[in-house]
C-alpha angles and dihedrals in degrees: 000000000000124000109246089225098036128107093271095050116118117251116271133201122229106200118204116183115198115199097199108254092343095082143257137284119200142149095288095056091041090052090048091052092048092051094046087053091051100040102033089226136093091203093051092046091051092048091053089055094045089248126139119250089244094053092049090051091048091052092049088050091052092048093048090050093048098061133056091248130026116275093202129037118194136188123210121251123253137124092329092039126239131261147174136231138187113251122223085264091050092051090047093048091050093045093049092047093050090046090052090051092052093046092048092049092048093046093048098040093108094050092045091053091048091050091047091052089057093054119113124222111284114221115234112274095025 
């Protein structure tokens, strides 16, 4: 089995979309949204990514402010516990971003292969 980040791993695109002064959406925020959707928790999603609770909350706040409607809704903890869910807008933003990633990778596959063919050997540890 090959390591997805090892020297034999295929090239991958990391798409970052900048919306002028409105903000940016990239792989980290998309991964955070995906994990919030799966775990039902901003804190758990952040932990999975090795991110502090505060940083995860800040990113959610940034995302919620970027779009017309919030992408994540959360409820405070307490006796019943808190939680977080992706809103319809959040699911749509994530689906569109992932679709854009796939289309970009498919459209650029030939160029990525050509770039990979030009790579030199990378010494271990570099």
